[in-house]
N, CA, C and O atoms as a MOPAC input file, in Angstrom:
PM7 MOZYME 1SCF
protein

 N   -188.66100 1   104.35300 1   -21.05600 1
 C   -189.11400 1   103.09200 1   -20.54600 1
 C   -190.14400 1   103.29900 1   -19.44700 1
 O   -191.09300 1   102.51900 1   -19.36200 1
 N   -190.00500 1   104.28500 1   -18.62700 1
 C   -190.97400 1   104.50600 1   -17.56400 1
 C   -192.30000 1   105.05500 1   -18.09100 1
 O   -193.24900 1   105.21600 1   -17.32400 1
 N   -192.37500 1   105.34500 1   -19.39700 1
 C   -193.63100 1   105.81700 1   -19.97900 1
 C   -194.50600 1   104.65800 1   -20.43000 1
 O   -195.64300 1   104.86300 1   -20.85400 1
 N   -193.98800 1   103.46000 1   -20.34100 1
 C   -194.75800 1   102.28300 1   -20.71500 1
 C   -195.89200 1   102.10200 1   -19.70100 1
 O   -195.64400 1   102.17800 1   -18.49800 1
 N   -197.13400 1   101.86500 1   -20.15400 1
 C   -198.24900 1   101.73000 1   -19.22000 1
 C   -198.14800 1   100.48000 1   -18.32900 1
 O   -198.82200 1   100.40200 1   -17.30200 1
 N   -197.32200 1    99.51500 1   -18.70800 1
 C   -197.20100 1    98.27600 1   -17.93500 1
 C   -195.95200 1    98.24300 1   -17.05300 1
 O   -195.65700 1    97.22300 1   -16.42900 1
 N   -195.23500 1    99.33300 1   -17.00200 1
 C   -193.97400 1    99.37800 1   -16.25600 1
 C   -194.18700 1    99.03600 1   -14.78300 1
 O   -193.39300 1    98.29000 1   -14.21000 1
 N   -195.21500 1    99.55000 1   -14.17300 1
 C   -195.49000 1    99.27300 1   -12.76300 1
 C   -195.77500 1    97.80700 1   -12.50500 1
 O   -195.33600 1    97.26100 1   -11.49300 1
 N   -196.50300 1    97.16100 1   -13.40300 1
 C   -196.80100 1    95.74700 1   -13.25600 1
 C   -195.53500 1    94.90000 1   -13.38000 1
 O   -195.36300 1    93.92300 1   -12.65100 1
 N   -194.65400 1    95.27600 1   -14.30400 1
 C   -193.41000 1    94.53200 1   -14.49000 1
 C   -192.54100 1    94.66100 1   -13.24400 1
 O   -191.99200 1    93.66700 1   -12.76900 1
 N   -192.41200 1    95.85400 1   -12.72000 1
 C   -191.61900 1    96.06500 1   -11.51200 1
 C   -192.23100 1    95.31200 1   -10.33100 1
 O   -191.51200 1    94.69500 1    -9.54500 1
 N   -193.54000 1    95.36400 1   -10.21000 1
 C   -194.21500 1    94.65100 1    -9.12600 1
 C   -193.99500 1    93.13700 1    -9.24700 1
 O   -193.80500 1    92.45400 1    -8.24000 1
 N   -194.02000 1    92.62100 1   -10.46600 1
 C   -193.80200 1    91.18200 1   -10.66300 1
 C   -192.38900 1    90.79500 1   -10.24600 1
 O   -192.20000 1    89.76300 1    -9.60300 1
 N   -191.39600 1    91.60300 1   -10.59900 1
 C   -190.01600 1    91.31600 1   -10.18900 1
 C   -189.85800 1    91.40700 1    -8.67400 1
 O   -189.18000 1    90.57300 1    -8.07500 1
 N   -190.46400 1    92.39000 1    -8.06000 1
 C   -190.37500 1    92.53700 1    -6.60300 1
 C   -191.03700 1    91.34700 1    -5.91900 1
 O   -190.49300 1    90.79800 1    -4.96000 1
 N   -192.19200 1    90.95300 1    -6.40100 1
 C   -192.88400 1    89.80900 1    -5.82700 1
 C   -192.07200 1    88.52300 1    -6.01000 1
 O   -191.97400 1    87.71600 1    -5.08600 1
 N   -191.49700 1    88.33200 1    -7.18700 1
 C   -190.68300 1    87.13600 1    -7.43200 1
 C   -189.47300 1    87.11000 1    -6.50900 1
 O   -189.14300 1    86.06000 1    -5.95600 1
 N   -188.80800 1    88.24200 1    -6.33600 1
 C   -187.66100 1    88.30400 1    -5.43500 1
 C   -188.07500 1    88.03100 1    -3.98700 1
 O   -187.34600 1    87.36600 1    -3.25000 1
 N   -189.22500 1    88.53300 1    -3.58300 1
 C   -189.70500 1    88.30200 1    -2.22000 1
 C   -190.02000 1    86.82200 1    -2.00100 1
 O   -189.68900 1    86.27300 1    -0.95000 1
 N   -190.65000 1    86.17800 1    -2.96700 1
 C   -190.99400 1    84.76400 1    -2.83600 1
 C   -189.73000 1    83.92000 1    -2.80400 1
 O   -189.61100 1    83.02900 1    -1.96300 1
 N   -188.78700 1    84.17700 1    -3.69600 1
 C   -187.54600 1    83.40400 1    -3.72900 1
 C   -186.74400 1    83.64100 1    -2.44700 1
 O   -186.18400 1    82.70100 1    -1.88300 1
 N   -186.68900 1    84.88300 1    -1.99100 1
 C   -185.99800 1    85.17800 1    -0.73700 1
 C   -186.64200 1    84.47500 1     0.44300 1
 O   -185.94500 1    83.97100 1     1.32400 1
 N   -187.96200 1    84.43600 1     0.46700 1
 C   -188.67100 1    83.72900 1     1.52600 1
 C   -188.40500 1    82.23600 1     1.50200 1
 O   -188.26800 1    81.61200 1     2.55500 1
 N   -188.33200 1    81.66100 1     0.31700 1
 C   -188.03500 1    80.23600 1     0.19300 1
 C   -186.62100 1    79.93600 1     0.68000 1
 O   -186.39900 1    78.94000 1     1.37000 1
 N   -185.67200 1    80.78500 1     0.32600 1
 C   -184.29200 1    80.60100 1     0.77800 1
 C   -184.23000 1    80.69700 1     2.30000 1
 O   -183.56500 1    79.88600 1     2.94500 1
 N   -184.91300 1    81.67600 1     2.87500 1
 C   -184.92200 1    81.83400 1     4.33100 1
 C   -185.57200 1    80.62600 1     5.00300 1
 O   -185.08100 1    80.15900 1     6.03100 1
 N   -186.65800 1    80.11900 1     4.44500 1
 C   -187.33200 1    78.96000 1     5.03800 1
 C   -186.42600 1    77.73000 1     5.01800 1
 O   -186.37100 1    76.98300 1     5.99500 1
 N   -185.72700 1    77.52200 1     3.92500 1
 C   -184.81000 1    76.38300 1     3.83300 1
 C   -183.66500 1    76.54600 1     4.82700 1
 O   -183.27000 1    75.57600 1     5.47400 1
 N   -183.12600 1    77.75500 1     4.96000 1
 C   -182.02900 1    77.99800 1     5.89700 1
 C   -182.48000 1    77.75900 1     7.33500 1
 O   -181.74700 1    77.13800 1     8.10500 1
 N   -183.66100 1    78.23000 1     7.71700 1
 C   -184.16600 1    78.01000 1     9.07400 1
 C   -184.43600 1    76.53100 1     9.33000 1
 O   -184.14000 1    76.02200 1    10.41100 1
 N   -184.99800 1    75.84100 1     8.34200 1
 C   -185.26700 1    74.41100 1     8.49400 1
 C   -183.96400 1    73.63200 1     8.63500 1
 O   -183.88700 1    72.69300 1     9.42700 1
 N   -182.95000 1    74.01000 1     7.87900 1
 C   -181.64400 1    73.36200 1     7.96500 1
 C   -181.05700 1    73.52400 1     9.36700 1
 O   -180.55400 1    72.56300 1     9.94900 1
 N   -181.12100 1    74.73700 1     9.90200 1
 C   -180.59900 1    74.97800 1    11.24400 1
 C   -181.38600 1    74.19000 1    12.29200 1
 O   -180.80000 1    73.65000 1    13.23100 1
 N   -182.70100 1    74.12100 1    12.13800 1
 C   -183.53400 1    73.38500 1    13.08400 1
 C   -183.21000 1    71.89400 1    13.03900 1
 O   -183.12100 1    71.24900 1    14.08400 1
 N   -183.03700 1    71.34900 1    11.85200 1
 C   -182.72600 1    69.93100 1    11.71500 1
 C   -181.33600 1    69.60900 1    12.24500 1
 O   -181.13100 1    68.54400 1    12.82700 1
 N   -180.37300 1    70.51500 1    12.05300 1
 C   -179.02900 1    70.29500 1    12.59100 1
 C   -179.06300 1    70.23200 1    14.12100 1
 O   -178.39600 1    69.39400 1    14.72800 1
 N   -179.84900 1    71.13100 1    14.74200 1
 C   -179.97700 1    71.10200 1    16.20400 1
 C   -180.65100 1    69.81400 1    16.66200 1
 O   -180.21000 1    69.20200 1    17.63400 1
 N   -181.70800 1    69.39700 1    15.97800 1
 C   -182.41400 1    68.17100 1    16.34400 1
 C   -181.50000 1    66.95500 1    16.17500 1
 O   -181.52100 1    66.04800 1    17.00700 1
 N   -180.71400 1    66.93000 1    15.12400 1
 C   -179.78600 1    65.82600 1    14.90900 1
 C   -178.72600 1    65.78700 1    16.00400 1
 O   -178.34900 1    64.70800 1    16.46200 1
 N   -178.24900 1    66.93900 1    16.42300 1
 C   -177.26000 1    66.98000 1    17.50400 1
 C   -177.85400 1    66.43000 1    18.79900 1
 O   -177.16500 1    65.73900 1    19.54900 1
 N   -179.11800 1    66.72900 1    19.06400 1
 C   -179.78400 1    66.20800 1    20.26700 1
 C   -179.91900 1    64.69700 1    20.17700 1
 O   -179.65000 1    63.99300 1    21.15100 1
 N   -180.33000 1    64.19000 1    19.02400 1
 C   -180.49600 1    62.74900 1    18.85100 1
 C   -179.15400 1    62.04100 1    18.98400 1
 O   -179.06700 1    60.99400 1    19.62600 1
 N   -178.11100 1    62.59900 1    18.38500 1
 C   -176.79000 1    61.99300 1    18.49200 1
 C   -176.30500 1    61.98700 1    19.94000 1
 O   -175.70900 1    61.00900 1    20.39000 1
 N   -176.55500 1    63.06600 1    20.66400 1
 C   -176.14500 1    63.12200 1    22.06600 1
 C   -176.89500 1    62.08600 1    22.88700 1
 O   -176.30200 1    61.43100 1    23.74500 1
 N   -178.18500 1    61.92700 1    22.63700 1
 C   -178.95900 1    60.91000 1    23.34900 1
 C   -178.46400 1    59.50900 1    23.01700 1
 O   -178.39000 1    58.65000 1    23.89600 1
 N   -178.13000 1    59.27900 1    21.77300 1
 C   -177.61700 1    57.97000 1    21.36700 1
 C   -176.29400 1    57.65300 1    22.02100 1
 O   -176.04900 1    56.50400 1    22.39000 1
 N   -175.44200 1    58.63500 1    22.17300 1
 C   -174.14400 1    58.41300 1    22.80800 1
 C   -174.31000 1    58.18600 1    24.30800 1
 O   -173.53700 1    57.43900 1    24.90700 1
 N   -175.29900 1    58.81300 1    24.91400 1
 C   -175.52900 1    58.62500 1    26.34100 1
 C   -176.13000 1    57.24900 1    26.61900 1
 O   -175.78100 1    56.61700 1    27.61600 1
 N   -177.01600 1    56.78400 1    25.76300 1
 C   -177.70600 1    55.51800 1    26.00000 1
 C   -176.85200 1    54.31500 1    25.63000 1
 O   -177.01900 1    53.24000 1    26.20700 1
 N   -175.96000 1    54.47300 1    24.69800 1
 C   -175.18900 1    53.34000 1    24.20700 1
 C   -173.72000 1    53.72100 1    24.13400 1
 O   -173.21400 1    54.00200 1    23.04700 1
 N   -173.02800 1    53.73800 1    25.25700 1
 C   -171.61300 1    54.08600 1    25.21200 1
 C   -170.81600 1    52.98900 1    24.52400 1
 O   -171.09800 1    51.80500 1    24.71100 1
 N   -169.82900 1    53.37100 1    23.73300 1
 C   -169.03800 1    52.34800 1    23.04700 1
 C   -168.18100 1    51.57700 1    24.05200 1
 O   -167.53300 1    52.16800 1    24.91600 1
 N   -168.18700 1    50.24200 1    23.92400 1
 C   -167.32500 1    49.41100 1    24.75800 1
 C   -166.79800 1    48.26800 1    23.91600 1
 O   -167.24100 1    48.08400 1    22.78200 1
 N   -165.89600 1    47.52300 1    24.42600 1
 C   -165.23000 1    46.47800 1    23.64700 1
 C   -166.09400 1    45.22800 1    23.48600 1
 O   -165.80000 1    44.39500 1    22.62900 1
 N   -167.15700 1    45.07400 1    24.29200 1
 C   -167.97400 1    43.87000 1    24.22100 1
 C   -169.11400 1    43.96700 1    23.21500 1
 O   -169.78700 1    42.97100 1    22.95100 1
 N   -169.34200 1    45.16000 1    22.64600 1
 C   -170.45400 1    45.30600 1    21.70200 1
 C   -170.05200 1    44.76700 1    20.33800 1
 O   -168.88800 1    44.87800 1    19.95100 1
 N   -170.99700 1    44.18200 1    19.60000 1
 C   -170.68100 1    43.64800 1    18.27100 1
 C   -170.32100 1    44.76800 1    17.30700 1
 O   -170.82300 1    45.88500 1    17.43400 1
 N   -169.47900 1    44.48200 1    16.37000 1
 C   -169.00300 1    45.48900 1    15.40900 1
 C   -169.69000 1    45.32800 1    14.05900 1
 O   -169.05900 1    45.54700 1    13.02500 1
 N   -170.95700 1    44.95300 1    14.04100 1
 C   -171.65500 1    44.71400 1    12.77900 1
 C   -172.05300 1    46.00300 1    12.07600 1
 O   -172.36500 1    45.98400 1    10.88600 1
 N   -172.04800 1    47.11700 1    12.79000 1
 C   -172.44200 1    48.37600 1    12.17800 1
 C   -173.90800 1    48.69600 1    12.36200 1
 O   -174.34300 1    49.80100 1    12.03700 1
 N   -174.67300 1    47.76000 1    12.87200 1
 C   -176.09600 1    47.98900 1    13.10600 1
 C   -176.29200 1    48.56400 1    14.50600 1
 O   -175.98600 1    47.88500 1    15.48600 1
 N   -176.79700 1    49.80500 1    14.63300 1
 C   -176.91800 1    50.40600 1    15.96300 1
 C   -177.86600 1    49.66700 1    16.88000 1
 O   -177.71000 1    49.73100 1    18.10000 1
 N   -178.85900 1    48.95700 1    16.32500 1
 C   -179.76600 1    48.20600 1    17.18000 1
 C   -179.05200 1    47.01600 1    17.80900 1
 O   -179.27700 1    46.70700 1    18.97900 1
 N   -178.19300 1    46.34600 1    17.04500 1
 C   -177.45000 1    45.22700 1    17.58300 1
 C   -176.37000 1    45.69800 1    18.53900 1
 O   -176.10300 1    45.03500 1    19.54100 1
 N   -175.74700 1    46.82800 1    18.24800 1
 C   -174.65000 1    47.31700 1    19.07500 1
 C   -175.13700 1    47.68200 1    20.46600 1
 O   -174.39000 1    47.52800 1    21.43200 1
 N   -176.33900 1    48.14900 1    20.59300 1
 C   -176.87500 1    48.53600 1    21.90500 1
 C   -177.61900 1    47.38800 1    22.56000 1
 O   -177.89200 1    47.43200 1    23.76000 1
 N   -177.94900 1    46.36800 1    21.79500 1
 C   -178.65400 1    45.23800 1    22.37600 1
 C   -180.15100 1    45.44600 1    22.47500 1
 O   -180.84200 1    44.61500 1    23.06400 1
 N   -180.67000 1    46.51500 1    21.92400 1
 C   -182.11400 1    46.76400 1    21.96400 1
 C   -182.51900 1    47.54700 1    20.73200 1
 O   -181.68500 1    48.19300 1    20.09700 1
 N   -183.79500 1    47.49300 1    20.39300 1
 C   -184.31900 1    48.18400 1    19.22800 1
 C   -184.70700 1    49.62100 1    19.52800 1
 O   -184.63600 1    50.07900 1    20.66900 1
 N   -185.11800 1    50.31900 1    18.48200 1
 C   -185.52900 1    51.72100 1    18.60900 1
 C   -187.04300 1    51.84500 1    18.50600 1
 O   -187.54300 1    52.72400 1    17.80500 1
 N   -187.78700 1    50.96700 1    19.20400 1
 C   -189.23500 1    51.00900 1    19.12500 1
 C   -189.81400 1    52.12500 1    19.90700 1
 O   -191.03400 1    52.29000 1    19.93600 1

């Protein structure tokens, strides 16, 4: 099999494909971690700005519950 004149090209194609797929997996994993951190920051800010109390409406709309919009 190693006497085939195209063996090097086939191996190079597999190596390149594995590198591209591995890079895509790594990019998705890093983006996922970054978004999880950003979401945690947003949730923390939301909890600080709008603490739950008994006088807020229970409609489920966060804009109504805090009494102000997210403009």
